[in-house]
C-alpha positions, 0 to 999 in steps of 0.5 A: 499500500505504501509503495502504491501511494509513493508511486501515485505521488511520483506519477502526480509530480511528473504529470504536474511538471509536464503540464506546467512545462506545456503551459509555459510553452503555450504562454510564451507562444501566445503572449509576448509583447514589448512593455518598454517603448525605449526597447521594443525588442525586449518582450514580456512573456508569462512563461516563468509563472508555471515554473515558479508554481512548480518551484513552490510546489516541489522545491528549488531543484525541481524548479531549476530542472523545470526551467532547463526543460522549458528553456530547451523546449522554448528554444527549439520551438517558439523562441528558436530565433534567439538560439542557444543564447536565449536558452542559456540566458533563460536557464541562468535568469529563471534558474537563479529566480527558481533556486532563490525563491524556492529556497526561501519559500521552502524555509518560510512556507507562508504567504509572507515567505512567498512574497519575500521569496518572489521579491528576492528571486526578482532581484536575483533575476534582474542582476543575472540578466544584467550580466547576461546582457553584458556578455551575450547581447553583443554576440547576439546583436553584433553590437559593442558592449558600450551600446549594451551598457547604455541600455542598462538603466533605461531599458534592461534593468527596468524591463527585467524588474517589470517582467519578474514583478508581473510574473511574481504578482501573478504567481502570488495570486494563483499559487495557493488556489492552484496548489490546493487543486494540484495537491488533491488525492 
């Protein structure tokens, strides 16, 4: 009986993670829009919301694994134009978000802990994206690092804070009702 329950729990976890990965891919395919007029090439997408839900449900390392799977699938399908650079940047940025937010939420498993986790994850993601943009954007766009540095304050930092903030607020709102549904036996 105990082995059967453990098997059902594993099956539920794998199924839930597969569903969250699929939802993330659909969200990025359907919703991607510029949110800063100064940098219309930076497009918001809500694909991190299902990843963060998976992170809060199953922990930071599972959130990182989900990030890798979604990044690879997204990078070979709906975001193929960004190539390997887009995949690496997504893994680094969302992976940092998932690890930090998931670690905090695991220790402080409350609404306040969730809020703190999402804020800390948003800040981490933004910092990681500053570094990623300094390294990868010159390669991807064929531009100099000075042009990227000039975009940090008016575009890159605000965009990443906005994107992470919007996804954090959405996750904060939908996580608890969804977790009750997803954890049912």
